[in-house]
Phi, psi and omega in degrees: 000134181291152182301317179301323180292319179296317180298319180295320179296318179296320179297317180297316180296319180295317180295320180295323179296317178294316181297319182293336179286350180279355185238146170280173181295333181272005178095352178289146177288135180291136178267121182288141182286160177286148166277161181306319179297322180290326176298317179295322178298314181297318180298317179294319179294321179298318178296315179301317182298316178299318180296317181292321175303316181294317180297319178296317180298324178294336181274347185300318179301321178297313180297323180293318179297328178275006178059039179264348177265113184241128182053042177065025177222145172235137180216156170224160181219157172257122180306145182301135179236148180260134175226170185242148177255091181287149006268000186279347177063029171294139181260128179240145173254124186237131174221162186214143177209161174228151178233138173247122177265129189237148174225168179095170181253195181304126178085354181220040181287138180235145175271114183264323185208156179225135177227135173242124183238126175239144180228132178231117185236132176285123183243007176297132182293150176058037178237153179299158177297134178208088179246139178226125179241125177247130179235108177262118189217158175220106184264007179228056182301323184302325182287341182052042180246117182294344178294344181273358178284132184227143173244120177251123180244122178245127178241126180246121178229183178298336181277353181126193182248132179239137181235134177233142180240127182238145177207179179297339182279345182229009174268116188293313188281127177296326177298320180289328177293320177297316179298322179300310180292321180297322179299318178296317178300315182295323178292324175298319179299322178293324177297312179301316180296319181295317180290322176303317179297320179295318178298313180299318178296322179294318179297317179296319179295318179296318180297319180296318179299315181295313180300318180299316180293316180294320178298321179295320179292323183285332184262003181288164179277198181283145177286148178227154178284137181276125180257110185282349182277349180289000000 
């Protein structure tokens, strides 16, 4: 056997040995462990997530009083925006929204679930169908367990619709798992910021209403008795 052939065989055997180490006996892909720095990152992100869940829950009575919680849900959305994929100049329509699922009655409202939905649709004329919907969600907020965070990705093309579900239990790379949790944390921060803006806007509107009414009362003329016989 020629030396190049032997070398090629050794490379193939070595590659197969490495490749086989990527799988468990049941065929599942092995999940790589965290490094110490990544463990600290996850711990910090978990704490942030619990804090943001609590802050959002504290805002629920205000939203409920303003009758913004309908059918046990509150949501906000970002209007659809068009962007381009350079250099091919494909045009996509992108929109984003979040939903908060709420339970309980007056004075005892609880945050049960959070969903972030993004949609990216190809709108270039005479092009194949290409829609992608991503749903990052946590339907067990009460447990405060980051393992319950799930990403559902649906892709619709001319060949049909394909769905993939990702979680901390099936994402192989520890770096990507950290990124996954950080994305959920960052989206929660955006929710808090969005509700804060709504609260601030409401306070300003209320202040304007009061000022307008008081100014009217202060600038009015003298009171007179109403004569019904006229």
